[in-house]
C-alpha positions in Angstrom: 0.6 -8.4 1.7 2.0 -10.7 4.5 3.9 -7.7 5.6 0.7 -5.9 6.5 -0.7 -8.9 8.3 2.5 -9.2 10.3 2.7 -5.4 11.2 -0.9 -4.6 11.8 -2.9 -7.9 12.0 -5.0 -7.0 9.0 -5.6 -8.7 5.8 -5.0 -6.7 2.6 -7.4 -7.1 -0.3 -5.9 -7.1 -3.8 -8.2 -5.7 -6.5 -7.1 -6.6 -10.1 -6.6 -3.5 -12.2 -5.6 -2.7 -15.7 -2.6 -1.0 -17.4 -0.1 -1.7 -14.6 -2.0 0.3 -12.0 -0.6 -0.3 -8.5 -2.3 2.0 -5.9 -2.5 1.4 -2.2 -5.6 3.0 -0.7 -6.4 3.0 3.0 -9.7 4.2 4.3 -10.4 5.9 1.0 -7.1 7.8 1.0 -4.4 7.1 -1.6 -1.3 6.0 0.3 1.0 5.0 -2.6 0.6 5.2 -6.4 3.1 3.5 -8.8 1.7 5.8 -11.5 2.7 8.9 -9.5 6.2 7.8 -8.4 7.1 5.6 -11.4 8.0 2.5 -9.3 6.7 -0.2 -7.0 7.1 0.4 -3.3 10.3 -0.7 -1.6 10.1 -3.4 1.0 8.6 -2.0 4.2 7.6 1.3 2.5 3.8 0.7 2.8 4.1 -0.3 6.4 6.1 2.8 7.2 3.6 5.0 5.4 0.8 3.4 7.4 2.6 3.9 10.7 3.2 7.6 9.8 -0.5 8.0 8.9 -1.6 6.5 12.2 0.7 8.9 14.1 
């Protein structure tokens, strides 16, 4: 979460879930889902996806 703070100056909010769910949602859009890809994101992967989304 510090990675998002460093890259974008925003604070991420962690919502506790159940059953090992790990989803990253930005502005209501699913950016990453552990359930869909079967793994946690690699270091820097969320930042790169956010940069790509922003153009």
